[in-house]
Every structure is written in C-alpha cells, then in structure tokens.
C-alpha positions as CSV (number, residue, x, y, z in Angstrom):
1,M,-17.1,30.2,-18.5
2,K,-20.7,30.2,-17.3
3,F,-22.6,33.5,-16.7
4,E,-25.9,34.4,-15.2
5,I,-27.6,37.5,-16.7
6,Y,-30.3,39.4,-14.9
7,C,-32.2,42.0,-16.9
8,D,-34.8,44.6,-16.3
9,E,-36.2,47.7,-17.9
10,S,-37.5,51.1,-16.9
11,R,-40.5,52.8,-18.6
12,P,-41.2,50.2,-21.4
13,E,-44.7,51.8,-21.7
14,L,-43.0,54.7,-23.5
15,F,-42.9,52.6,-26.7
16,T,-46.7,52.5,-26.8
17,S,-47.8,55.7,-24.8
18,Q,-49.1,58.7,-26.7
19,N,-49.0,60.8,-23.5
20,A,-45.5,60.1,-22.2
21,T,-44.3,62.0,-19.2
22,S,-40.7,61.1,-20.1
23,H,-38.8,60.2,-23.2
24,F,-36.2,57.8,-22.1
25,L,-36.4,54.0,-21.7
26,S,-33.6,52.1,-20.2
27,I,-32.8,48.5,-20.4
28,G,-30.1,47.0,-18.2
29,G,-28.4,43.8,-17.2
30,I,-26.2,42.5,-14.5
31,W,-23.8,39.9,-15.5
32,I,-22.2,37.5,-12.9
33,P,-20.1,34.4,-13.2
34,A,-22.2,31.4,-12.4
35,D,-19.7,30.3,-9.8
36,S,-20.1,33.5,-7.9
37,A,-23.8,33.7,-8.1
38,R,-24.5,31.9,-4.8
39,Q,-22.2,34.1,-2.8
40,I,-23.5,37.3,-4.5
41,K,-27.1,36.3,-3.6
42,M,-26.1,35.5,0.0
43,D,-24.3,38.9,0.3
44,L,-27.4,40.7,-1.1
45,K,-29.6,38.9,1.4
46,R,-27.3,39.9,4.2
47,I,-27.5,43.5,3.2
48,R,-31.3,43.4,3.1
49,E,-31.4,41.8,6.5
50,E,-28.9,44.3,8.0
51,H,-31.2,47.2,6.8
52,K,-34.5,45.3,7.4
53,Y,-35.4,46.0,3.7
54,F,-37.6,43.2,2.3
55,C,-39.6,45.2,-0.3
56,E,-39.0,45.2,-4.0
57,I,-35.7,47.1,-4.8
58,K,-36.8,49.9,-7.0
59,W,-35.1,53.3,-7.6
60,T,-38.5,55.1,-7.3
61,K,-38.6,53.9,-3.7
62,V,-35.5,55.6,-2.5
63,N,-36.2,58.0,0.3
64,N,-34.4,59.3,3.5
65,T,-35.5,56.3,5.5
66,K,-34.2,53.8,3.0
67,L,-31.2,55.7,1.8
68,S,-28.7,53.8,3.8
69,F,-29.9,50.5,2.2
70,Y,-29.5,51.8,-1.3
71,I,-26.1,53.3,-0.5
72,S,-25.0,49.9,0.8
73,L,-26.3,48.2,-2.3
74,I,-24.5,50.5,-4.6
75,D,-21.3,50.2,-2.6
76,Y,-21.5,46.5,-2.9
77,F,-22.0,46.4,-6.6
78,L,-19.3,48.9,-7.3
79,S,-16.8,47.1,-5.0
80,N,-17.4,43.6,-6.5
81,P,-15.3,43.0,-9.6
82,A,-17.3,39.9,-10.4
83,I,-20.4,41.9,-11.2
84,R,-20.6,43.6,-14.6
85,F,-23.4,46.0,-15.5
86,R,-24.5,47.2,-18.9
87,T,-27.4,49.4,-19.8
88,I,-28.7,51.1,-22.9
89,V,-30.9,54.3,-22.9
90,I,-33.3,54.9,-25.7
91,D,-34.7,58.2,-26.6
92,C,-38.2,57.0,-27.6
93,R,-38.8,60.2,-29.5
94,R,-36.2,59.1,-32.1
95,V,-37.4,55.5,-32.6
96,D,-38.9,54.9,-36.1
97,F,-41.2,52.0,-35.5
98,M,-42.6,52.1,-39.0
99,R,-39.3,52.0,-40.8
100,F,-37.3,49.6,-38.6
101,H,-39.8,47.5,-36.6
102,N,-42.8,46.9,-38.9
103,N,-44.8,49.3,-36.8
104,D,-44.5,46.8,-33.9
105,A,-43.5,48.4,-30.6
106,E,-43.0,45.0,-28.9
107,L,-40.6,43.9,-31.8
108,G,-38.7,47.2,-31.4
109,F,-38.5,46.6,-27.6
110,Y,-37.0,43.1,-28.0
111,K,-34.6,44.3,-30.7
112,F,-33.2,46.7,-28.1
113,Y,-33.0,44.0,-25.6
114,Y,-31.0,41.9,-28.2
115,Q,-28.6,44.8,-28.6
116,L,-28.0,45.0,-24.9
117,I,-27.1,41.3,-24.6
118,H,-25.6,40.4,-28.1
119,H,-22.5,42.6,-27.9
120,W,-21.2,41.0,-24.7
121,I,-21.9,37.4,-25.7
122,L,-18.8,35.4,-26.6
123,D,-19.1,32.0,-28.4
124,F,-17.0,30.1,-25.9
125,N,-19.0,31.0,-22.9
126,E,-22.3,29.7,-21.6
127,Y,-25.1,32.1,-20.6
128,R,-28.3,31.8,-18.5
129,I,-30.5,34.8,-19.0
C-alpha cells in the first residue's frame, strides 16, 4: 500500500535556546493512504471555504472567531478512519546532546524525527514523506 506522510513540529528552537519559555517540543505526522489523499485534500479545501479560512492553520491562531473552523477540522480528522496521526513529545530539559548526539542539536532533532516515522514503517508499503 502507498502512504503519504505530512510532518511538522512545534517549538524546535527549544533544542538551541538558552532562554526557553517552554520545555516541550513536539513532532507529529499525519499518515494517509495515497489513494485517499485527493479526497482528503478536497474535503479540507471545502471546510476552509465553508469557514472562509484561508490563513495558515496553526493552533496559536485559534480564537473565538475561528473556533468553529478548528472544531470542524478536528471533527473531520477524528471521523475519518483513513487518517492516522502520530506524535512524540520531547522534554528538552532531559535531552543529553553531548552524550547521545555529538553535541549537535540538529542531529538530535532529526533522530527524534526518525523515531516518529521509523516505528510505523512497514517493509511491504511505499511511503512519500
């Protein structure tokens, strides 16, 4: 089976910041069967048009005027069995870059991305990430 995987992260600057205002970085991915991708994209476009929402979809932009759009978006994702979601949350205070990542924050970041994706990859499938 063929899959499309869309990934994003929240707060990657925490790996390099000395003055962090938060301690948790998250990396997530949405996995969809390639043969469902076109329909899912059309459905999402329809939801955006219904709510007249054409900005970047970002959780920090949720407010009372945009709440119905975000609720519709969540309802869609939770009601569609073709969509799989996986995320990892990293407590950046506990990451030992020196010991495990050659003191390289970028290397550590991509190792966590690898962990997100690697454990759901099956040899007999094809993936577009």
